[in-house]
Residue, then its C-alpha position, 0 to 999 in steps of 0.5 A: m477527474t476528482e475519483l482519479l486524483a483521489v485514488a492516486v493521492i491515496t495510493v501514493l500515500a499507502v504505498i510510501s507508507p513504512g510497513a511489512d512490505f518496506a521492511m521485507v524489500v529493504r532486508n532483501s535488497y540490503l542483503y542479497g543485492r539490487t536484482t534480488g530486490l526488485f524481484a521481491a518488489a515485483g512480488v509485492a505488486a502482483g500481491v496487490l492484484v489479489h486484493v483488487t480481484y476479489t474487492m472488485l467482485g465483492v464491492g459489485l455484488l455489495i452495490a447491487s444488493s444493499t446500498a445501506l450496507f454499502t454506505a457502512i463500509k465506506l463510512a468504516g472506510a473513512a475511519y480506517l483511513v483516520y486510524i491509520g492516519v494517526r497511527t502513523f503520525l504518532a509513530r515514534g520508533d524507527l523501522e526495525v529491519d532485520l539485517e542478519s546474514k541469511p542463506e542465498l535467496s533466489r529470484f523465485g524465492a524473492l518474488r514469492t516472498g514479495f508476493l506472500t508479504n502483500a497478498l497477506n498483508p492487512k494493510t494492503t487488504l484495508f488500503v484496497v478495500s477502503t479505496f474502492t469503497q471509499v472513492v470509487g463511484p457505483d457508476t464507475g466502469y469495470w475497466q476503469q476500476a480494473g485500470y485503478g487497480l493496476f495502478m495500484s499494483l504498478a505504484h507498488f512496483g515503482w516505489f518498492g523498486l526505488v527502495a530495492v535500488f536505494f537500500s542496496h547502497s547503505q549510505l542511502r538506507t542510513a539517510m532514509l531512515r533518519r529522515q523516517k519521523a518527518l515522513n511519517r508525520g507527513i503521511g499521517s497528517v494527509l490520510v487524517g485530512l482525506g479520511v475525514t473529508l471523505g467520511l463527511a462527503r455524501 
């Protein structure tokens, strides 16, 4: 139960933390409308599964070959959570979103853009790897791990689907960006706390 809760909390915090995926979905939703934004969100969610797949395979092999190396990676994951938390907390500038007029984007184009954004996103890579090495135990079953990965993907789609809906309206876009600094500080504080706690845990 503790493992499940930790995965859920870290996933939610990582998903709502502004990054390249957020900027891309905002831009596509604002420029091309709600449907295009939702297809971009679906692409983002699909990109997460790429990281989940190779992480599950790699972590399984790592556990079988070297406990010491696995422990070192867990500590590196804790350090990453602290690092990204401090960075998020100290972020002062508003998120910049390019809203210049561009040619119409097809649904497939939006899906592809979302997929590539997260499949090639270092933030998503580190989030997935850190979660599986920090929180998921060696005795966690394969199907349970797959369930965690599916939850991560669906959480991305849920959040970015909401972003697509909200940012289809200019008034909501302005209101959300205005509260970005407070959101960053809250997310950053929790991530630092999680990183320290998980790093000290045996």
